[in-house]
CHARMM-style PDB file with segment names, atoms N, HN, CA, C and O in Angstrom:
ATOM      1  N   MET     1       0.881  -1.338  -0.575  1.00  0.00      PROA
ATOM      2  CA  MET     1       0.238  -0.067  -0.477  1.00  0.00      PROA
ATOM      3  C   MET     1       0.729   1.394   0.150  1.00  0.00      PROA
ATOM      4  O   MET     1       0.967   1.642   1.332  1.00  0.00      PROA
ATOM      5  N   MET     2       0.798   2.150  -0.821  1.00  0.00      PROA
ATOM      6  HN  MET     2       0.605   1.948  -1.782  1.00  0.00      PROA
ATOM      7  CA  MET     2       1.103   4.079  -0.810  1.00  0.00      PROA
ATOM      8  C   MET     2       0.256   4.337  -0.247  1.00  0.00      PROA
ATOM      9  O   MET     2      -0.848   3.893   0.071  1.00  0.00      PROA
ATOM     10  N   PHE     3       1.160   5.548  -0.058  1.00  0.00      PROA
ATOM     11  HN  PHE     3       2.056   5.908  -0.317  1.00  0.00      PROA
ATOM     12  CA  PHE     3       0.137   6.539   0.899  1.00  0.00      PROA
ATOM     13  C   PHE     3       1.414   7.713   0.815  1.00  0.00      PROA
ATOM     14  O   PHE     3       2.579   7.767   0.421  1.00  0.00      PROA
ATOM     15  N   VAL     4       0.183   8.783   1.581  1.00  0.00      PROA
ATOM     16  HN  VAL     4      -0.763   8.739   1.901  1.00  0.00      PROA
ATOM     17  CA  VAL     4       1.444  10.171   0.820  1.00  0.00      PROA
ATOM     18  C   VAL     4       0.406  10.572   3.051  1.00  0.00      PROA
ATOM     19  O   VAL     4      -0.759  10.620   3.447  1.00  0.00      PROA
ATOM     20  N   ASP     5       2.026  10.757   3.829  1.00  0.00      PROA
ATOM     21  HN  ASP     5       2.972  10.718   3.507  1.00  0.00      PROA
ATOM     22  CA  ASP     5       1.353  11.815   4.758  1.00  0.00      PROA
ATOM     23  C   ASP     5       1.804  12.629   5.302  1.00  0.00      PROA
ATOM     24  O   ASP     5       3.018  12.587   5.496  1.00  0.00      PROA
ATOM     25  N   ASP     6       0.821  14.028   5.921  1.00  0.00      PROA
ATOM     26  HN  ASP     6      -0.166  14.062   5.763  1.00  0.00      PROA
ATOM     27  CA  ASP     6       1.623  15.126   6.494  1.00  0.00      PROA
ATOM     28  C   ASP     6       2.769  16.034   5.168  1.00  0.00      PROA
ATOM     29  O   ASP     6       3.996  16.061   5.254  1.00  0.00      PROA
ATOM     30  N   ILE     7       2.194  16.491   4.381  1.00  0.00      PROA
ATOM     31  HN  ILE     7       1.197  16.469   4.311  1.00  0.00      PROA
ATOM     32  CA  ILE     7       2.393  17.272   3.490  1.00  0.00      PROA
ATOM     33  C   ILE     7       1.787  18.798   3.255  1.00  0.00      PROA
ATOM     34  O   ILE     7       0.675  19.168   2.879  1.00  0.00      PROA
ATOM     35  N   VAL     8       3.050  19.574   3.655  1.00  0.00      PROA
ATOM     36  HN  VAL     8       3.954  19.274   3.961  1.00  0.00      PROA
ATOM     37  CA  VAL     8       2.410  20.976   3.404  1.00  0.00      PROA
ATOM     38  C   VAL     8       2.643  22.198   2.004  1.00  0.00      PROA
ATOM     39  O   VAL     8       3.526  22.244   1.148  1.00  0.00      PROA
ATOM     40  N   LEU     9       1.643  22.940   2.202  1.00  0.00      PROA
ATOM     41  HN  LEU     9       0.925  22.903   2.897  1.00  0.00      PROA
ATOM     42  CA  LEU     9       1.948  23.409   1.039  1.00  0.00      PROA
ATOM     43  C   LEU     9       1.494  24.955   1.434  1.00  0.00      PROA
ATOM     44  O   LEU     9       0.435  25.182   2.020  1.00  0.00      PROA
ATOM     45  N   CYS    10       2.382  25.934   1.059  1.00  0.00      PROA
ATOM     46  HN  CYS    10       3.242  25.749   0.583  1.00  0.00      PROA
ATOM     47  CA  CYS    10       2.095  27.852   1.473  1.00  0.00      PROA
ATOM     48  C   CYS    10       2.339  28.352   0.663  1.00  0.00      PROA
ATOM     49  O   CYS    10       3.055  27.892  -0.226  1.00  0.00      PROA
ATOM     50  N   ASN    11       1.673  29.845   0.668  1.00  0.00      PROA
ATOM     51  HN  ASN    11       1.092  30.219   1.390  1.00  0.00      PROA
ATOM     52  CA  ASN    11       1.602  30.232  -0.033  1.00  0.00      PROA
ATOM     53  C   ASN    11       0.725  31.982   0.224  1.00  0.00      PROA
ATOM     54  O   ASN    11      -0.287  31.874   0.917  1.00  0.00      PROA
ATOM     55  N   THR    12       0.879  32.709  -0.013  1.00  0.00      PROA
ATOM     56  HN  THR    12       1.701  32.797  -0.576  1.00  0.00      PROA
ATOM     57  CA  THR    12       0.586  33.996   0.332  1.00  0.00      PROA
ATOM     58  C   THR    12      -1.193  34.812   0.294  1.00  0.00      PROA
ATOM     59  O   THR    12      -1.993  35.588   0.818  1.00  0.00      PROA
ATOM     60  N   ASN    13      -0.863  33.748  -0.899  1.00  0.00      PROA
ATOM     61  HN  ASN    13      -0.214  33.117  -1.324  1.00  0.00      PROA
ATOM     62  CA  ASN    13      -2.174  34.344  -2.363  1.00  0.00      PROA
ATOM     63  C   ASN    13      -3.453  32.721  -1.926  1.00  0.00      PROA
ATOM     64  O   ASN    13      -3.045  31.563  -1.844  1.00  0.00      PROA
ATOM     65  N   ARG    14      -4.521  33.034  -1.781  1.00  0.00      PROA
ATOM     66  HN  ARG    14      -4.852  33.975  -1.848  1.00  0.00      PROA
ATOM     67  CA  ARG    14      -5.453  32.098  -1.530  1.00  0.00      PROA
ATOM     68  C   ARG    14      -5.934  31.754  -2.673  1.00  0.00      PROA
ATOM     69  O   ARG    14      -6.752  30.837  -2.592  1.00  0.00      PROA
ATOM     70  N   ALA    15      -5.743  32.127  -3.658  1.00  0.00      PROA
ATOM     71  HN  ALA    15      -5.079  32.872  -3.724  1.00  0.00      PROA
ATOM     72  CA  ALA    15      -5.606  31.420  -5.262  1.00  0.00      PROA
ATOM     73  C   ALA    15      -4.752  30.567  -6.024  1.00  0.00      PROA
ATOM     74  O   ALA    15      -4.780  29.549  -6.715  1.00  0.00      PROA
ATOM     75  N   GLU    16      -3.913  31.514  -5.548  1.00  0.00      PROA
ATOM     76  HN  GLU    16      -3.890  32.341  -4.986  1.00  0.00      PROA
ATOM     77  CA  GLU    16      -2.477  30.674  -6.156  1.00  0.00      PROA
ATOM     78  C   GLU    16      -2.389  28.612  -5.073  1.00  0.00      PROA
ATOM     79  O   GLU    16      -2.378  27.403  -5.306  1.00  0.00      PROA
ATOM     80  N   LEU    17      -2.354  29.596  -3.967  1.00  0.00      PROA
ATOM     81  HN  LEU    17      -2.363  30.577  -3.778  1.00  0.00      PROA
ATOM     82  CA  LEU    17      -2.728  27.946  -2.925  1.00  0.00      PROA
ATOM     83  C   LEU    17      -3.958  26.902  -2.924  1.00  0.00      PROA
ATOM     84  O   LEU    17      -4.026  25.837  -2.311  1.00  0.00      PROA
ATOM     85  N   GLU    18      -5.237  27.698  -4.068  1.00  0.00      PROA
ATOM     86  HN  GLU    18      -5.182  28.563  -4.566  1.00  0.00      PROA
ATOM     87  CA  GLU    18      -5.852  26.707  -4.649  1.00  0.00      PROA
ATOM     88  C   GLU    18      -5.494  25.823  -5.465  1.00  0.00      PROA
ATOM     89  O   GLU    18      -5.890  24.663  -5.575  1.00  0.00      PROA
ATOM     90  N   ARG    19      -4.051  26.891  -6.560  1.00  0.00      PROA
ATOM     91  HN  ARG    19      -3.728  27.833  -6.471  1.00  0.00      PROA
ATOM     92  CA  ARG    19      -3.480  25.955  -8.461  1.00  0.00      PROA
ATOM     93  C   ARG    19      -3.263  24.985  -8.078  1.00  0.00      PROA
ATOM     94  O   ARG    19      -3.677  23.944  -8.589  1.00  0.00      PROA
ATOM     95  N   LYS    20      -1.891  25.125  -6.137  1.00  0.00      PROA
ATOM     96  HN  LYS    20      -1.554  25.971  -5.722  1.00  0.00      PROA
ATOM     97  CA  LYS    20      -0.866  23.481  -6.094  1.00  0.00      PROA
ATOM     98  C   LYS    20      -1.951  23.308  -5.617  1.00  0.00      PROA
ATOM     99  O   LYS    20      -2.675  22.909  -6.530  1.00  0.00      PROA
ATOM    100  N   VAL    21      -2.533  23.380  -4.643  1.00  0.00      PROA
ATOM    101  HN  VAL    21      -1.945  23.704  -3.901  1.00  0.00      PROA
ATOM    102  CA  VAL    21      -3.240  22.182  -4.293  1.00  0.00      PROA
ATOM    103  C   VAL    21      -3.941  20.613  -5.331  1.00  0.00      PROA
ATOM    104  O   VAL    21      -4.062  19.404  -5.131  1.00  0.00      PROA
ATOM    105  N   GLU    22      -4.299  21.775  -6.657  1.00  0.00      PROA
ATOM    106  HN  GLU    22      -4.201  22.756  -6.819  1.00  0.00      PROA
ATOM    107  CA  GLU    22      -4.953  21.786  -7.551  1.00  0.00      PROA
ATOM    108  C   GLU    22      -4.136  20.187  -8.552  1.00  0.00      PROA
ATOM    109  O   GLU    22      -4.441  19.120  -9.085  1.00  0.00      PROA
ATOM    110  N   SER    23      -2.710  21.286  -8.180  1.00  0.00      PROA
ATOM    111  HN  SER    23      -2.463  22.152  -7.748  1.00  0.00      PROA
ATOM    112  CA  SER    23      -1.709  20.672  -9.299  1.00  0.00      PROA
ATOM    113  C   SER    23      -0.880  19.401  -8.500  1.00  0.00      PROA
ATOM    114  O   SER    23      -0.241  18.521  -9.078  1.00  0.00      PROA
ATOM    115  N   TRP    24      -1.043  19.525  -7.147  1.00  0.00      PROA
ATOM    116  HN  TRP    24      -1.562  20.239  -6.677  1.00  0.00      PROA
ATOM    117  CA  TRP    24      -0.686  18.353  -6.418  1.00  0.00      PROA
ATOM    118  C   TRP    24      -1.666  17.618  -6.601  1.00  0.00      PROA
ATOM    119  O   TRP    24      -1.121  16.563  -6.926  1.00  0.00      PROA
ATOM    120  N   LYS    25      -3.048  17.392  -6.623  1.00  0.00      PROA
ATOM    121  HN  LYS    25      -3.490  18.249  -6.359  1.00  0.00      PROA
ATOM    122  CA  LYS    25      -3.752  16.401  -6.513  1.00  0.00      PROA
ATOM    123  C   LYS    25      -3.756  15.614  -7.370  1.00  0.00      PROA
ATOM    124  O   LYS    25      -3.932  14.425  -7.107  1.00  0.00      PROA
ATOM    125  N   LYS    26      -3.569  16.037  -8.595  1.00  0.00      PROA
ATOM    126  HN  LYS    26      -3.426  17.004  -8.809  1.00  0.00      PROA
ATOM    127  CA  LYS    26      -3.217  15.692  -9.720  1.00  0.00      PROA
ATOM    128  C   LYS    26      -1.907  15.149 -10.325  1.00  0.00      PROA
ATOM    129  O   LYS    26      -1.847  14.908 -11.531  1.00  0.00      PROA
ATOM    130  N   SER    27      -0.593  14.904  -9.295  1.00  0.00      PROA
ATOM    131  HN  SER    27      -0.642  15.100  -8.316  1.00  0.00      PROA
ATOM    132  CA  SER    27       0.354  14.741  -9.645  1.00  0.00      PROA
ATOM    133  C   SER    27      -0.032  13.543  -8.711  1.00  0.00      PROA
ATOM    134  O   SER    27       0.926  12.826  -9.002  1.00  0.00      PROA
ATOM    135  N   LEU    28      -0.739  12.810  -7.802  1.00  0.00      PROA
ATOM    136  HN  LEU    28      -1.517  13.392  -7.566  1.00  0.00      PROA
ATOM    137  CA  LEU    28      -0.930  12.026  -6.504  1.00  0.00      PROA
ATOM    138  C   LEU    28      -1.541  11.144  -7.724  1.00  0.00      PROA
ATOM    139  O   LEU    28      -0.750  10.304  -8.152  1.00  0.00      PROA
ATOM    140  N   GLU    29      -2.833  11.186  -8.371  1.00  0.00      PROA
ATOM    141  HN  GLU    29      -3.477  11.869  -8.024  1.00  0.00      PROA
ATOM    142  CA  GLU    29      -3.176  10.742  -8.871  1.00  0.00      PROA
ATOM    143  C   GLU    29      -3.204  10.069 -10.330  1.00  0.00      PROA
ATOM    144  O   GLU    29      -4.020   9.374 -10.935  1.00  0.00      PROA
ATOM    145  N   GLY    30      -1.879  10.621 -10.626  1.00  0.00      PROA
ATOM    146  HN  GLY    30      -1.216  11.186 -10.135  1.00  0.00      PROA
ATOM    147  CA  GLY    30      -1.170  10.343 -11.522  1.00  0.00      PROA
ATOM    148  C   GLY    30      -0.639   8.942 -11.429  1.00  0.00      PROA
ATOM    149  O   GLY    30      -0.777   8.005 -12.216  1.00  0.00      PROA
ATOM    150  N   ARG    31      -0.109   9.002 -10.477  1.00  0.00      PROA
ATOM    151  HN  ARG    31       0.003   9.763  -9.837  1.00  0.00      PROA
ATOM    152  CA  ARG    31       0.408   8.019  -9.620  1.00  0.00      PROA
ATOM    153  C   ARG    31      -0.131   7.211  -9.148  1.00  0.00      PROA
ATOM    154  O   ARG    31       0.501   6.207  -8.818  1.00  0.00      PROA
ATOM    155  N   GLY    32      -1.668   7.306  -8.888  1.00  0.00      PROA
ATOM    156  HN  GLY    32      -2.181   8.121  -9.155  1.00  0.00      PROA
ATOM    157  CA  GLY    32      -2.520   6.599  -8.237  1.00  0.00      PROA
ATOM    158  C   GLY    32      -2.175   6.334  -6.665  1.00  0.00      PROA
ATOM    159  O   GLY    32      -1.879   5.267  -6.128  1.00  0.00      PROA
ATOM    160  N   LEU    33      -2.274   7.323  -6.228  1.00  0.00      PROA
ATOM    161  HN  LEU    33      -2.515   8.191  -6.664  1.00  0.00      PROA
ATOM    162  CA  LEU    33      -2.740   7.656  -4.410  1.00  0.00      PROA
ATOM    163  C   LEU    33      -4.307   9.131  -5.105  1.00  0.00      PROA
ATOM    164  O   LEU    33      -4.920   9.781  -5.951  1.00  0.00      PROA
ATOM    165  N   LYS    34      -4.125   8.869  -4.313  1.00  0.00      PROA
ATOM    166  HN  LYS    34      -3.626   8.341  -3.625  1.00  0.00      PROA
ATOM    167  CA  LYS    34      -5.257   9.863  -3.512  1.00  0.00      PROA
ATOM    168  C   LYS    34      -5.471  11.226  -2.584  1.00  0.00      PROA
ATOM    169  O   LYS    34      -4.810  11.293  -1.548  1.00  0.00      PROA
ATOM    170  N   ILE    35      -5.823  11.652  -2.715  1.00  0.00      PROA
ATOM    171  HN  ILE    35      -6.361  11.598  -3.557  1.00  0.00      PROA
ATOM    172  CA  ILE    35      -5.705  13.460  -1.316  1.00  0.00      PROA
ATOM    173  C   ILE    35      -7.187  12.217  -0.979  1.00  0.00      PROA
ATOM    174  O   ILE    35      -8.003  11.555  -1.621  1.00  0.00      PROA
ATOM    175  N   SER    36      -6.689  12.581   0.859  1.00  0.00      PROA
ATOM    176  HN  SER    36      -6.026  13.119   1.380  1.00  0.00      PROA
ATOM    177  CA  SER    36      -8.698  12.292   1.321  1.00  0.00      PROA
ATOM    178  C   SER    36      -8.971  13.604   1.487  1.00  0.00      PROA
ATOM    179  O   SER    36      -8.078  14.309   1.958  1.00  0.00      PROA
ATOM    180  N   ARG    37     -10.139  14.146   1.167  1.00  0.00      PROA
ATOM    181  HN  ARG    37     -10.865  13.574   0.784  1.00  0.00      PROA
ATOM    182  CA  ARG    37     -10.464  15.654   1.711  1.00  0.00      PROA
ATOM    183  C   ARG    37     -11.347  15.394   2.866  1.00  0.00      PROA
ATOM    184  O   ARG    37     -11.524  16.410   3.537  1.00  0.00      PROA
ATOM    185  N   LYS    38     -11.831  14.557   3.211  1.00  0.00      PROA
ATOM    186  HN  LYS    38     -11.687  13.731   2.666  1.00  0.00      PROA
ATOM    187  CA  LYS    38     -12.123  14.924   4.574  1.00  0.00      PROA
ATOM    188  C   LYS    38     -11.419  14.366   5.663  1.00  0.00      PROA
ATOM    189  O   LYS    38     -11.880  13.959   6.729  1.00  0.00      PROA
ATOM    190  N   LYS    39     -10.205  14.393   5.259  1.00  0.00      PROA
ATOM    191  HN  LYS    39      -9.830  14.724   4.393  1.00  0.00      PROA
ATOM    192  CA  LYS    39      -8.814  14.761   6.463  1.00  0.00      PROA
ATOM    193  C   LYS    39      -7.842  16.020   5.860  1.00  0.00      PROA
ATOM    194  O   LYS    39      -6.895  16.551   6.441  1.00  0.00      PROA
ATOM    195  N   THR    40      -8.280  16.271   4.753  1.00  0.00      PROA
ATOM    196  HN  THR    40      -9.049  15.840   4.281  1.00  0.00      PROA
ATOM    197  CA  THR    40      -7.154  17.881   4.933  1.00  0.00      PROA
ATOM    198  C   THR    40      -7.950  18.768   4.890  1.00  0.00      PROA
ATOM    199  O   THR    40      -9.128  18.786   4.533  1.00  0.00      PROA
ATOM    200  N   GLU    41      -6.677  20.222   5.611  1.00  0.00      PROA
ATOM    201  HN  GLU    41      -5.721  20.207   5.901  1.00  0.00      PROA
ATOM    202  CA  GLU    41      -7.454  21.190   6.503  1.00  0.00      PROA
ATOM    203  C   GLU    41      -5.815  21.749   6.318  1.00  0.00      PROA
ATOM    204  O   GLU    41      -4.643  21.396   6.185  1.00  0.00      PROA
ATOM    205  N   TYR    42      -6.617  22.747   6.411  1.00  0.00      PROA
ATOM    206  HN  TYR    42      -7.569  23.034   6.519  1.00  0.00      PROA
ATOM    207  CA  TYR    42      -5.240  24.396   6.024  1.00  0.00      PROA
ATOM    208  C   TYR    42      -5.605  25.053   7.444  1.00  0.00      PROA
ATOM    209  O   TYR    42      -6.407  24.745   8.327  1.00  0.00      PROA
ATOM    210  N   LEU    43      -4.485  26.298   7.252  1.00  0.00      PROA
ATOM    211  HN  LEU    43      -3.834  26.547   6.535  1.00  0.00      PROA
ATOM    212  CA  LEU    43      -4.220  26.674   8.473  1.00  0.00      PROA
ATOM    213  C   LEU    43      -3.580  27.891   8.361  1.00  0.00      PROA
ATOM    214  O   LEU    43      -2.358  27.840   8.222  1.00  0.00      PROA
ATOM    215  N   GLU    44      -4.426  29.610   8.405  1.00  0.00      PROA
ATOM    216  HN  GLU    44      -5.419  29.651   8.518  1.00  0.00      PROA
ATOM    217  CA  GLU    44      -4.074  29.996   7.953  1.00  0.00      PROA
ATOM    218  C   GLU    44      -3.626  31.156   8.954  1.00  0.00      PROA
ATOM    219  O   GLU    44      -4.193  31.474   9.999  1.00  0.00      PROA
ATOM    220  N   PHE    45      -2.605  31.653   8.453  1.00  0.00      PROA
ATOM    221  HN  PHE    45      -2.144  31.394   7.604  1.00  0.00      PROA
ATOM    222  CA  PHE    45      -2.632  33.041   9.762  1.00  0.00      PROA
ATOM    223  C   PHE    45      -1.270  34.123   8.619  1.00  0.00      PROA
ATOM    224  O   PHE    45      -0.487  34.080   7.670  1.00  0.00      PROA
ATOM    225  N   ASN    46      -1.813  34.888   9.600  1.00  0.00      PROA
ATOM    226  HN  ASN    46      -2.449  34.923  10.371  1.00  0.00      PROA
ATOM    227  CA  ASN    46      -0.850  36.192   9.042  1.00  0.00      PROA
ATOM    228  C   ASN    46      -1.854  36.639   7.036  1.00  0.00      PROA
ATOM    229  O   ASN    46      -1.728  37.101   5.902  1.00  0.00      PROA
ATOM    230  N   GLY    47      -2.267  36.340   7.501  1.00  0.00      PROA
ATOM    231  HN  GLY    47      -2.370  35.964   8.422  1.00  0.00      PROA
ATOM    232  CA  GLY    47      -3.705  36.295   6.191  1.00  0.00      PROA
ATOM    233  C   GLY    47      -4.693  37.181   6.217  1.00  0.00      PROA
ATOM    234  O   GLY    47      -4.671  38.124   7.008  1.00  0.00      PROA
ATOM    235  N   GLU    48      -5.990  36.924   5.081  1.00  0.00      PROA
ATOM    236  HN  GLU    48      -6.008  36.158   4.438  1.00  0.00      PROA
ATOM    237  CA  GLU    48      -6.798  37.332   4.793  1.00  0.00      PROA
ATOM    238  C   GLU    48      -7.732  37.231   6.193  1.00  0.00      PROA
ATOM    239  O   GLU    48      -8.339  38.113   6.801  1.00  0.00      PROA
ATOM    240  N   GLY    49      -7.602  35.879   6.433  1.00  0.00      PROA
ATOM    241  HN  GLY    49      -7.109  35.163   5.939  1.00  0.00      PROA
ATOM    242  CA  GLY    49      -9.017  35.850   7.483  1.00  0.00      PROA
ATOM    243  C   GLY    49     -10.146  35.837   7.379  1.00  0.00      PROA
ATOM    244  O   GLY    49     -10.948  35.939   8.307  1.00  0.00      PROA
ATOM    245  N   ASN    50     -10.451  35.675   5.941  1.00  0.00      PROA
ATOM    246  HN  ASN    50      -9.799  35.592   5.187  1.00  0.00      PROA
ATOM    247  CA  ASN    50     -11.915  35.494   5.299  1.00  0.00      PROA
ATOM    248  C   ASN    50     -11.548  34.226   4.297  1.00  0.00      PROA
ATOM    249  O   ASN    50     -10.525  33.734   3.821  1.00  0.00      PROA
ATOM    250  N   GLY    51     -12.652  34.036   4.263  1.00  0.00      PROA
ATOM    251  HN  GLY    51     -13.483  34.436   4.650  1.00  0.00      PROA
ATOM    252  CA  GLY    51     -12.892  32.827   2.637  1.00  0.00      PROA
ATOM    253  C   GLY    51     -12.507  31.750   3.363  1.00  0.00      PROA
ATOM    254  O   GLY    51     -12.484  31.669   4.591  1.00  0.00      PROA
ATOM    255  N   GLU    52     -12.170  30.827   2.473  1.00  0.00      PROA
ATOM    256  HN  GLU    52     -12.189  30.893   1.475  1.00  0.00      PROA
ATOM    257  CA  GLU    52     -12.307  29.135   2.340  1.00  0.00      PROA
ATOM    258  C   GLU    52     -11.445  29.116   0.841  1.00  0.00      PROA
ATOM    259  O   GLU    52     -11.584  29.647  -0.261  1.00  0.00      PROA
ATOM    260  N   VAL    53     -10.267  27.976   1.629  1.00  0.00      PROA
ATOM    261  HN  VAL    53     -10.153  27.545   2.524  1.00  0.00      PROA
ATOM    262  CA  VAL    53      -9.532  27.523   0.133  1.00  0.00      PROA
ATOM    263  C   VAL    53     -10.921  25.969  -0.151  1.00  0.00      PROA
ATOM    264  O   VAL    53     -11.800  25.489   0.566  1.00  0.00      PROA
ATOM    265  N   MET    54     -10.454  25.703  -1.463  1.00  0.00      PROA
ATOM    266  HN  MET    54      -9.741  26.093  -2.045  1.00  0.00      PROA
ATOM    267  CA  MET    54     -11.645  24.906  -2.419  1.00  0.00      PROA
ATOM    268  C   MET    54     -10.787  23.656  -3.425  1.00  0.00      PROA
ATOM    269  O   MET    54     -10.164  23.717  -4.485  1.00  0.00      PROA
ATOM    270  N   LEU    55     -11.127  22.564  -2.483  1.00  0.00      PROA
ATOM    271  HN  LEU    55     -11.632  22.514  -1.622  1.00  0.00      PROA
ATOM    272  CA  LEU    55     -10.387  21.752  -4.122  1.00  0.00      PROA
ATOM    273  C   LEU    55     -12.005  20.906  -4.415  1.00  0.00      PROA
ATOM    274  O   LEU    55     -12.998  20.408  -3.884  1.00  0.00      PROA
ATOM    275  N   GLN    56     -11.153  21.299  -5.987  1.00  0.00      PROA
ATOM    276  HN  GLN    56     -10.346  21.704  -6.418  1.00  0.00      PROA
ATOM    277  CA  GLN    56     -12.727  20.646  -7.133  1.00  0.00      PROA
ATOM    278  C   GLN    56     -14.138  20.923  -6.326  1.00  0.00      PROA
ATOM    279  O   GLN    56     -14.969  20.117  -5.910  1.00  0.00      PROA
ATOM    280  N   GLU    57     -14.096  22.542  -6.250  1.00  0.00      PROA
ATOM    281  HN  GLU    57     -13.421  23.197  -6.588  1.00  0.00      PROA
ATOM    282  CA  GLU    57     -15.679  23.151  -5.016  1.00  0.00      PROA
ATOM    283  C   GLU    57     -15.644  22.556  -4.284  1.00  0.00      PROA
ATOM    284  O   GLU    57     -16.708  22.917  -3.780  1.00  0.00      PROA
ATOM    285  N   GLU    58     -15.188  21.571  -3.433  1.00  0.00      PROA
ATOM    286  HN  GLU    58     -14.324  21.278  -3.843  1.00  0.00      PROA
ATOM    287  CA  GLU    58     -15.303  21.030  -2.536  1.00  0.00      PROA
ATOM    288  C   GLU    58     -14.755  21.670  -1.262  1.00  0.00      PROA
ATOM    289  O   GLU    58     -13.946  20.852  -0.823  1.00  0.00      PROA
ATOM    290  N   ARG    59     -14.819  23.222  -0.080  1.00  0.00      PROA
ATOM    291  HN  ARG    59     -15.476  23.886  -0.437  1.00  0.00      PROA
ATOM    292  CA  ARG    59     -14.348  23.499   1.055  1.00  0.00      PROA
ATOM    293  C   ARG    59     -13.528  22.253   2.110  1.00  0.00      PROA
ATOM    294  O   ARG    59     -13.962  21.220   2.620  1.00  0.00      PROA
ATOM    295  N   LEU    60     -12.152  22.918   2.142  1.00  0.00      PROA
ATOM    296  HN  LEU    60     -11.799  23.757   1.728  1.00  0.00      PROA
ATOM    297  CA  LEU    60     -11.347  22.153   2.466  1.00  0.00      PROA
ATOM    298  C   LEU    60     -11.883  23.120   4.138  1.00  0.00      PROA
ATOM    299  O   LEU    60     -12.232  24.293   4.267  1.00  0.00      PROA
ATOM    300  N   ASN    61     -11.770  22.255   4.952  1.00  0.00      PROA
ATOM    301  HN  ASN    61     -11.487  21.302   4.847  1.00  0.00      PROA
ATOM    302  CA  ASN    61     -11.694  22.329   6.819  1.00  0.00      PROA
ATOM    303  C   ASN    61     -10.142  23.371   6.973  1.00  0.00      PROA
ATOM    304  O   ASN    61      -8.935  23.317   6.734  1.00  0.00      PROA
ATOM    305  N   LYS    62     -11.449  24.514   7.680  1.00  0.00      PROA
ATOM    306  HN  LYS    62     -12.429  24.558   7.874  1.00  0.00      PROA
ATOM    307  CA  LYS    62      -9.904  24.706   8.049  1.00  0.00      PROA
ATOM    308  C   LYS    62      -9.867  24.844  10.358  1.00  0.00      PROA
ATOM    309  O   LYS    62     -10.771  24.903  11.192  1.00  0.00      PROA
ATOM    310  N   VAL    63      -8.186  24.832  10.470  1.00  0.00      PROA
ATOM    311  HN  VAL    63      -7.452  24.784   9.792  1.00  0.00      PROA
ATOM    312  CA  VAL    63      -7.675  24.445  11.458  1.00  0.00      PROA
ATOM    313  C   VAL    63      -7.121  25.930  12.253  1.00  0.00      PROA
ATOM    314  O   VAL    63      -6.611  26.745  11.485  1.00  0.00      PROA
ATOM    315  N   LYS    64      -7.187  26.296  13.638  1.00  0.00      PROA
ATOM    316  HN  LYS    64      -7.600  25.633  14.263  1.00  0.00      PROA
ATOM    317  CA  LYS    64      -6.178  27.218  14.581  1.00  0.00      PROA
ATOM    318  C   LYS    64      -5.538  26.400  14.541  1.00  0.00      PROA
ATOM    319  O   LYS    64      -4.787  26.592  15.498  1.00  0.00      PROA
ATOM    320  N   SER    65      -4.970  24.663  13.625  1.00  0.00      PROA
ATOM    321  HN  SER    65      -5.580  24.507  12.848  1.00  0.00      PROA
ATOM    322  CA  SER    65      -3.628  24.370  14.478  1.00  0.00      PROA
ATOM    323  C   SER    65      -3.857  23.004  13.908  1.00  0.00      PROA
ATOM    324  O   SER    65      -4.873  22.394  13.574  1.00  0.00      PROA
ATOM    325  N   PHE    66      -2.119  22.625  13.909  1.00  0.00      PROA
ATOM    326  HN  PHE    66      -1.294  23.121  14.181  1.00  0.00      PROA
ATOM    327  CA  PHE    66      -2.667  21.392  14.149  1.00  0.00      PROA
ATOM    328  C   PHE    66      -1.260  20.532  13.832  1.00  0.00      PROA
ATOM    329  O   PHE    66      -0.377  21.120  13.208  1.00  0.00      PROA
ATOM    330  N   LYS    67      -1.019  18.980  14.305  1.00  0.00      PROA
ATOM    331  HN  LYS    67      -1.736  18.502  14.812  1.00  0.00      PROA
ATOM    332  CA  LYS    67       0.070  18.697  14.550  1.00  0.00      PROA
ATOM    333  C   LYS    67       0.796  17.750  13.117  1.00  0.00      PROA
ATOM    334  O   LYS    67       0.362  17.031  12.217  1.00  0.00      PROA
ATOM    335  N   TYR    68       2.301  18.339  13.632  1.00  0.00      PROA
ATOM    336  HN  TYR    68       2.653  18.924  14.363  1.00  0.00      PROA
ATOM    337  CA  TYR    68       2.690  17.719  12.566  1.00  0.00      PROA
ATOM    338  C   TYR    68       3.876  16.559  12.716  1.00  0.00      PROA
ATOM    339  O   TYR    68       4.842  16.800  13.440  1.00  0.00      PROA
ATOM    340  N   LEU    69       3.799  15.641  12.203  1.00  0.00      PROA
ATOM    341  HN  LEU    69       3.014  15.445  11.615  1.00  0.00      PROA
ATOM    342  CA  LEU    69       4.434  14.202  12.368  1.00  0.00      PROA
ATOM    343  C   LEU    69       3.924  13.792  14.269  1.00  0.00      PROA
ATOM    344  O   LEU    69       4.803  13.820  15.131  1.00  0.00      PROA
ATOM    345  N   VAL    70       2.791  13.527  14.553  1.00  0.00      PROA
ATOM    346  HN  VAL    70       2.077  13.505  13.853  1.00  0.00      PROA
ATOM    347  CA  VAL    70       2.745  13.012  16.142  1.00  0.00      PROA
ATOM    348  C   VAL    70       2.821  11.088  16.281  1.00  0.00      PROA
ATOM    349  OT1 VAL    70       2.797  10.548  17.386  1.00  0.00      PROA
TER     350      VAL     70
END
């Protein structure tokens, strides 16, 4: 079984971040992997404060913190 876990994508522009997420999704799926939309979340800091991040017209969960490599 192959899987990818704990990937971090960063950007200062929400639209560009969505493009990166979509590009990452296509890259993974081209290699037989999938992104779990239920587990995918984003953390916003020093940013616009409003809005949402989308992946294929589905809103990703916004969190105030997350644990990395637990």
